[in-house]
N, C-alpha and C positions, 0 to 999 in steps of 0.2 A: 245038844242038836247046834251045827252054827249058822249062826241069821244065814240068809242071801244076798251078794254081791249086787249095791243097791248102782245104780247107775240115774246121773241126771241126766235125761233129752233132749236140745235144747235148738233151735232157729234163733237166729242174733240176726236184729237187723230189719230192714226193709225187705228180704226176699223171703214171699208167699209162701213158695213151692214147699209142703209138711208132708210129701206122699213117701220119701227114703225114709225121713228122719219118723212116721209113725211105722215105716214095715221093718223098719230099724228095732224101734221099741218094741215090739208086738215081736221078734224075732228072738232079740235078748230074754224077753219076761213069758216066752213057747224055752227056753236054753235056761232055767230058773233063776234069774233074774229079776227082780222088784227095781220097777223100772215106773218116776218117773220125769212126764213131757214135761213141758213147761208152756208148749205151744208157741204160737209164731212173737214174734216184732221182741225178739226183748234185748235186753245191752245186757253186753257182759258185769256190769256191778250184782243187773238180775239172777246171772245165770251163778253167782261168785254166787251170794248172800245165799239162794235159792239151794247150792251143793251142801249150804255149808247148816243151813238148817235143818234137811231133807239127813246126813252124817252119814254121803253118797261116798263110795270107792269109786267112780269113776265119772268124767261130764262127758257126755262126744256129742259133739258141737258135726249139726248137717249146715250146710254153706256153698253156696248158688251164687252167689250174687259177683264175688269176687273180692271179696271185702276181708278177706283173710289173713292178710299179711299184715292187717288192720285191729279183727277182732280176736285172733289166736294169741299177740304178741300179749295187749288190753286185759284177757281174762287168765295169760303168765303172770302179769304183775299184780294184780289184784290176789291169786290161790296165795301167790310168795306171800307179799301185805297180811294175808292169815294163815300165814303158816299152815296150807295145806300141802305140807312138801310130801305126803304122799295119796299125794290121791291122784290121777290119770286123769290128763284133759289130753283126748283120742279126737275121733272126730272126720269126718272125707264127705265129699264133693267134691266141685268140678279146683283145686288146686292141683299147677302144675308141676314139675316133681320136682324140679330145682330149688320152691318155696318149701313145697314137700320137708327138704332137705333143709334149707333152713332153720324154718318152726323146728324143725327135728333135734337142732343142734340149739335153740333157744330152749326146751323142755317138754317138745309138746312130748305126747306117745308116736304109735302106726298113724298115719291120715292112709285113708282110702278113700283107691276113684275110685265111682262109676264102676260099676261092674261085680264087684268085691262080692264074692261069699258072704248071706249074712252068717254061715260054722264061722267063716273064718273070724268076724271080728271079734262073735261072742268068744268063741276062742284063745282068741287075742287075750281079751277085759281078765277070760277067766287067772288066765297064766298070768298076767300083772300080779291082780289083783294076789295070788297063790303067794311070786317071790317079794310085794311088793310094800303090804301093810299083814296088819297082828292086831287081830279079833280081844 
């Protein structure tokens, strides 16, 4: 039996709005994934360390604070330092389209704006993991 996809869902920084992250975490669980939710006010270092400890396939960051151009690059740098080359960094929230493109070019996976269906997000993670991770 193959193990379920493991996803770490994180809220980074001072952003205290976690309803969306909790909805996503529940939807991913319902889609058959194991979900680790870090809770509020995490640092990029805390997120990457938790992802390493939990041996996750993907990290999903929910961000509404406008700090995405700081948070995502920092997480990507830490992931590279720890050789987490086959772990997906995805996320969503209030991120302008131009910033999404810049973050994708830096190495982040697809980023999702408000209103994206949970089915689309779960499907993207499943396909990415199948194509990029070996168990």
